[in-house]
Every structure is written in structure tokens, then in C-alpha cells.
N, C-alpha and C positions, 0 to 999 in steps of 0.2 A: 537686175535680178539674176541674169545669167552670169554676170561678172561675180556676183556674191557667191553663187553656187560653185563657180570655178575655183575661187579662192578657198572655199571650205574644203573642196576635194584635194587641192594641193596641200593644204595644212594637214589633212588626215594622212595623206601619203607621206609627208615629211615626218610625222609623228611615228608612223609605222617603221620608216627607215631607221629613225633614232632608236626605236625599241629593238629592232633586229640587231643594230650595231651593239647595243648594250647587252643583248643576250649573247652575242658572239664573244664579246669581251668577258662576260661573266663565265662562260664555258671555259675560257682559257685560264681563269684565275678568280680570286675572291675580290669583289668590289669593296671599296671602303664604304662606311656608312655615310648616308646623306648628312652633310654638315649641320643643317638646321634641325632636322628631324631625327637623326641618329637611328635610321632604319636601313635595311638592305633592299633587296628586290622582291617583287611578287613571285612566289613559287607555287607550284601545284604538281599534281600527278600528270603523267603523259596523256591521259584521257580525262575529259571534263564533261560531266552531265548533271542534270538536275537531281536534287535530293542525294547528293554525293557526300560521303564522309571520307576524309583523307587523314592519315596519321603520319606525322613527321617526327623524326628523331635526329638529335645532334648531340655529340659529346665534345667536350673541350677540357683542357688541362690548365690548371693554374700552377706555375712553377713552384717548386719547393723553396721555402724561404721568403716567398713573396707574401705581402700583406695587402689585402684589398682595402683601399681607403673609401671607395665609392663604386657601387655597381648598380646601374639602372638598365632595366629591360623595358623596351617599348614594343607593343605587339597589337595587331589587329588582323581580322580575317573577313573575307567576304563569303559567308554571312556571319559565322559565329565560330568560337574556339573554346577549348579547354586547355589549360597550361599546367604542366608538371615540371618540377625541378627535383631531380634525384628521387623520383617515385612519389614525391609529395605534391598533392594538388595545390597550385598557387592561386588560381583564379579562373574566371570565365569572362567572355565578352561577346557582344552580338551586333555591334554597329561598326562597319568597316570605315565609316567616315570620321571616326575618332580613334585616337591611340590611347591604349591603357598602359600606364607606366608603373612598373613594380620596382621597389627598392629591395635589392637582394644583397645588400652589403653585409648583413649580419649572418647570412647563411652560406656564404662562399668562402671556403678555406683552401689552402694549397692541396692539390690532388685532382682527380678526375671528377667531372660533373656531367650530368645528362639533362638536356632540355628535351621535353616531349610535348607535342601539340596535337590535339585532335580537332581538325577544322571541318566545318560543315558548309556546303554550298547548296543554297535553296534552289536557285535557278540561274540560267545563263552562265557567265564566267565565274570561276572560283579562284581564290588566291589567298595566300598567307604572307603577311608582311611583319617582320620583326627585326629587332636590333638590340644587342647587348654591349654596353660599353663599361669596361672595368678600368678604373683609375687606381694604380698601385700607390702605395705610400712612398715608394722611391721615385715617383714621377713618371713611370712608364704607363702606357695605355694599351689595352687589349680590346679589340673590337670583334664581335661575332654577329654577322647579319644573315638573313635568309638568302641562300644561294644554293649552288649545286652540291655543296658539302653536306646538305641535309639529306636524310634517307627517308624514303617512303616505305611505310610498314604495311604489310598485308592486313586485311580486315579481320582475319581469323587468328591473328597472333595474340597470345595471352602473356601478360606480364611484361609487355614490350617497353612500358614507360620506366621500368626499373633495370633493364638490361644495361650492361656496361660495354658491350660490343655489338655491332650490327650482325645480323644473321645472313646466311647465304641467299635466302629468297628475297631480300630487300634490294631496292634499286634507288639510284640517286633521284632527287627531286629535279624538276624542270623549271627554269626561270621563264615565266609567262609574261613578264613585263617589268620594266624598271619603275622606280618610284616616280610618280607623276605622269606615267604613260597611260594611254587609253587601255582599258575603259575606266581606269581609276585616276582620271585627270584631276578630280577634285582634291584639293589639299585638305589635310585633316582639319576638321572643324574645331577640335579641342583635344587636349591631352589630359586624360583622367588619371590623376595621381592616387595610387593606393598606398596606404600606410606601410611602413617598412616591415618586411617579413622577418619575424623573429625565429630563432631556433626552437624546435619543438621541445618543450619541457614537460615530460610525462610525470604524473604523480607516481609515487613509489610503487603503488599496487599495479601499475601498468608497465613498469620497467622489467627488463628481461631477467635480472637477478632475482627479483621478487617472485615473478611467475615461475621461474625454475625452482626456487625454494618451495613455493606453494605446491608445485607439481610433485616435487620429491616428498613433501610432507603428506600430500594426498595419497601417493603410492604407498608410503610407509603406513599411513592410517588404514588404507584399504587392506594392506597385507595383515596388519594387526587385527582388524575386524574379522577377516577370513580365518586367521589363526585362532582367535577366541571363539568364533562360531564353530570351527571344527572341534576345538577342545570341549565346548559346551555340548555339541552333539555326541562326542565320544563319552563324556561324563554321563549324559543321559542314558546312552546305551549301556554303559557299565553299571549305572544305578538300576536299570531294568533287569540286567542279568543278575546283579546282586540280590535284587528283590525276589526274583524267581528262585535263586539258589538258596536264600534264607528260608523261603517257604518249603522247599524240597528237603533241606536238612532238618527243619523242625518236624516235618511229617515223618521222615525216616526215623528220627530219634524217638518220636512218640510211638510209632508202630513197632519198632524193633526193641529198643532199650526199655521203653515204658511197659510194653506187654511182657517182656522178659522179667523185669523186676516184679511185676504183679504176680506172675506165675511163681517166682521165687518165694514171695511172701506167702502165697497160698500153700505151696508145698511145705514150707517151714511150719506153718500153723497146723497142717495136718499131721506132720511128723511129731510136733510137740504134743499133740493130743494122744497120739498112739504110744508115746513113751512116758506116760504119767508115772510109771514105776521107777523111772530113772531121773531123780531130781537134777543131777549134774547135766545130763544131756538136755533135759527140758529147759534149764536155765540158758544153756548155750544156744538152743534154738530160739528162745525168747530174745536174746541179744541179736541173733541173726535177723529176726523179724523187725526188731526196732531199727537196726542199721539199714535194712532194705527199705523200710518206710522213709527213713531220713534221706536215703539216696533218691527215692522217688520224688520227695519234696524238692530236693535240689535240682533234679532233672526237670521238674515243672518250672522252676525259676529260670533255668537255662533256656527252655523252650519259649517261655514268655519273653526273654531278652532277645533272642535271635529271630523271633517271628516278626516280619515287617508289618503284618497286619495290626500289631499292637503298638505301633509308633504314634500313639495319640495321648493327649493329656487325660482323657477319660479312662483309658485302659490303665495308665499309670496310677491314677487316684484309686481306681477300683482294686487293683492288685496290691498296692501298698497298704490300703486300709484293711483289706482282707488278711494280709500277712500279719499286720500288727495285732489284729483281734485274735487270730488263731494262736499266735506265738505267746502273747501275754496271758491268754486264757489258760494255757498249759502250766504257767508258773504262778498263777493266782494273783496277778496284778490287774487291777481294774483299768480298762482302756476306754478313753473318751475320744470322740472324733469331732473335729470342728472343720467341716468341709461345706462350702456352698452347694446348694442344689443346682441341678442342671449343668453339670460339667460339660463344656464343649469339646468337640473332637478336634482340638488344635493339634497340628503336627508336632510331635515331640521326638527329636532325633534320638537314634539308638544310643550314642555315647552319653548324651545328657541324661536320658531317663534311666539307663542302666547304672551309671555311676551314682546318680541321686538315690536310686532304690538301694544300692549296696551301702551307701553312706547312712541312710535311714536304718537299714538293717543292722549296721554296726552300732549306731546309737542305741537302738533297742536292746541289742545284746549287752552293751556296757551298762545300761540301766538295770537290766535283770541281774547281771553278775556283780555289780559293785554298789548300786545305790541303796538297796533295801527299801525301795519305794513301794507304796501301796496303791498308787494311782498314777496314771500317765495320760497326758493329753497330746494328741497328734493333730496339728493344724496345717492345712494346705491352702495357700492363696496363690494367685497368679495375676499377671497383667499381660500386656501385649508382648513384652520382651522376655520375661523370666518367670520361674516358679519358685515360690518360697515355701519351704516345709519346716515346721517347728516341732521339735520333740521336747516336751516339758514334763518333768517328773518331780515328785515331792520327797525324794530320798534324802540321804544324809549329806550329799554334796561333798565338795573338797576345796582345799585351798589352792587357788590358781598358781600362787608363787611356789608351791611345793611340788608341782607336777614337772617331771623331767621332760625336756623338749624332744628326746628321742624315744618317747613311749610309742609302742607299735600302733595302738589304736588311734592315737592322734596323728601319727604319720600317715596312716592309711586314709584318714579323712582328708588330710591336706593333699595327698597325692590324687585322690579321686576328684577333688575340686579343681586341682591344677589341670587335669586332663581335659576339662570342659570349660575352663574359665570361670569357675564358680567361686563362692565365698562361704566359709564356715565360721560361725561365731558361737562360742561357748560362754554362757553366763552362769556362774556358780559361786557358792560360798559355803563354808562348813555349816551344816544344819539348815541350809536354805534351799536344798534341792538343786536341780541343774536344768538349764534350758539350752538346747542345741538348735541353732538356726542355720538352714542351708538355703542359699540362693544360687540358682542355676539357670542359664539361658536356654531357651527352647532349642537353639541350634548353636553349637560351639563356633566361636569366631576363629576361622582358620587363619585370617590375616594376623590376628593378635598372636596366635601360636607360632606362626612363621617369624614374626617380628621378635618374639621372645627368645627365639633361638640365638639371636644376636645380642640380646640384652637379658642375660639370665637374672640379673638383679631386679629388673622390672618384673620378671615372671614371679620371683619370690615375693615381691612387694605387692603385686596386684592380683594376678591370676592364681587361684588356689590359696587365697589368704586364709590363715587360721588365727583367730583371735580368742583368747581366754581372758575374761574380765570378771571381777567380783559381782555378786548378785545378792539381792536381799528380797525378802517377802515372796519367796517362790510359792509358798503354800497359798497365800492370798491370791496370787495371780492365777494359779491353776484352778482354784475354786471359782474365781470370777469368770474365767474362760469357760469352765465346765458349765456354769449356770447359763452363760450366754449361748452355749451350744444346745 
């Protein structure tokens, strides 16, 4: 029994001497990898304690022009490890009695590379054992094992696995035992082979160029949104200012010019009564009164046009019907209205309602001046996008082919419709009366008008279209429309 204990003590002493000799030799230079297992020596930090984590870093260079035919890395740690290659995590292991073999052939190219390992010691001795063998296509071999060329990285270092050079606070690793030396005398029980590591192929949406392009597009989009938001806020502010200014102008005109015209008419009426003995002066004063009343009527129309409180469909229908009835009553033409009840207060932009009203006014004037009609029907209809106004009279009509294209009245209608993107259609024939139809959107399309500046032919063909076509049975249509109203 004593003899057996003595032999065991001698064997342990001999193993320690061999380990010390190996350590001394390793400190003097790099040991070759173990022939059978292709690993270096066990390395660790200068101090070893339970629940300890050590970080190891090693860089190596593959000569330019060399091509790796095969690269195998074997690694284990007492008790566990995490392995990175060039900042990319390769794998993990937890049993020091087996070696994990990684095939790195596809990911090693000429240039600098970095191996990084984070090892964990649960209790007692801690160690890291690894070896990388590279066989080049020209027959040369390159071996990298765990030795004193590895650096120990402090625990508070960040991004250490991606660094290309060691920092000043790092220190070399310590060889704590050669392969097969105590306390790791047990040979590896197995070599666990991992599938070959392939280069990382990122989908296009994770590649740098796409992310940069996406970032640039996002910045441009954000800038565009901010620009449009600022413009919208500015337009809203300008619209509010314009709204208040239109109300102020309408009030000032009504208070100043309106009252002034009224006083002028009253003064002229009193003067006309006082000079009954002078017929010439009395006639001049009568003309003055008539002219002043006409100016007052025109002023009322201007006030209605510029007052932003009148920008509704209901106000337009009410004002247009009232004007048609008053105007036709003065000249002895019967006026019929075909307007649905319950007209909604749909917003009706100033350019649209003003131009439509002036176009209807022009059509009424032409009917009184040229048609010789006895009856006129005014029809107003609308939908979600536009307003349709029809002026139909039973006068003498005219031949569309005989009308000159440069006639002022027709040019005025076309121009007013062009300003708001509307359409005007005239249906007439000799002896069959005349029907004038206007279609105007509630709000002029600014995009169309901007686009039409570059395509004047499109503007003439679409926006502000004026069509004059033959018509028959105007009398019957007016009569049937009147009966339905």
C-alpha cells in the first residue's frame, strides 16, 4: 500500500515537472499543435477563482494571394465558452472533456482576422484550449494554438470582440498546463463537428446600401412632410387673414359707399321734386337717381361676392334666384324657378360662385337683349362635386353655325368657365329658343390649372369648354319643366 502511494506521488511530481518545462518552453515561443488533436496549451488569466469569466483575444493574418483550402478550429474550455470570429458569434460549448470542431474554410480570406473567446470557470481550475490549422491551396500550413500570444481582455471592455488591435490595458494570457497535463489528464472523449460556417448573406433590406437609401428616403420624406405641414399652416393662416380682411372690406364698403349712394339718391329725389318747373333739370336728376340706384345694385353684388360669409351653396342659390326674378320682372319676362327645397350650406369657393353668378347674369342679359322671349326657366341642380345651372328661354333662338367665334358675350362665358374649370353648353336653333347650361365645381382644381399652364391645348379643350349645338322643341321642354316645377 505504501509502495503504491509512493509511486503515485512520484508520478504526480513528474507530471508537474513536465508541465513546468512545457510552460517555460511556451513562454519562450509558440508551441506547435498537438499532432493528434491539433490543439495548443491550456491558458487562463494570472488569477483563477470560482465563477470566473475570462475574455481572450487573438489576431492573425493570412498572407495576400493565399487561398485557404481547409481551416479547422478545435476548442474547449473548463467549464464553458463562447466563440467569435471577426465579431461574428460562431458557437458555444460547455463540456471540457470534448472538443468542438468548427469548419472555417468559407469565411477566412486573405487579410487580418480576430478570434475572441469568452470562457467561464465554475469552480476549481479554469482553462481554455484551442487550435486552428489552416491548409493553403499551395500546400503550406498555418497553425494557431492557445499560448501566450493570446490577450486577456478586462471585463468592462465593450466591443472587444470586434477590435483589430489590442488595447493598452490588456495583458498576455498565462499557460496553466500543456495538453494532457493535470488536472486535464483525461483525453478528449469526442470531437463534435459543426457544419461548415458560411459567409453571412444578408437580405437586401438588411444590407448597408439599402438601409442608407432608406434612411435618405426617410429624411427626404420627413423634410417634405415638414415642408408641406408648414405650407399648410401658412395657407391656413393666410386664409384666416383673408377671411377677416374680406369681412372688413365688405363692412367698410357697405358703411361708407353704400350709405353715400343712399344719401345721393335721397338728395337727388328731393332736388327733383323742388325743380318741377324745370323739366330739363328734373330729367337730369331722374337719370342721376337711376344711375345711383344701378350703382347701389352693383355695389350689393360686389359685397355679396367678397363677403366670405356668403361662400355657401345656399347663399348662391338664394342670391341668383332673387337677382333673376328682380331683373326679369323689370323687363316683363316671366321667370320660373326649378330649385329643390332644403338647399344645404355646402362650401362654395369664391372663384366658382362668383364666376358662375356672373355667367348666369350674362346669360340673362343676352336673353333679355336678343331673344325676345316671354318666359325663362332657371334650373339649379348639384351633386357632391359640382353645381349645374340651366337658363332656358322660349325666344327666337339663332343658328349656331352663323355665330362668330369672337363674339364678346360668348368669349366672356368661356373665359369665366376657364377660370374655375367649368363647362358651358349652348343649345339653340332658329325659332326654338335657347338653353344655356353651366357646370362648375364647388372648388376650382388648382392642380389642373397648374398643369394647363404647360398644356394650353388641353386647357382650351377641357377647362372652360364652350359648346354650341342645335336644339329643337325648346318651347315644349320649357313648358314641361315649368309644369314639373
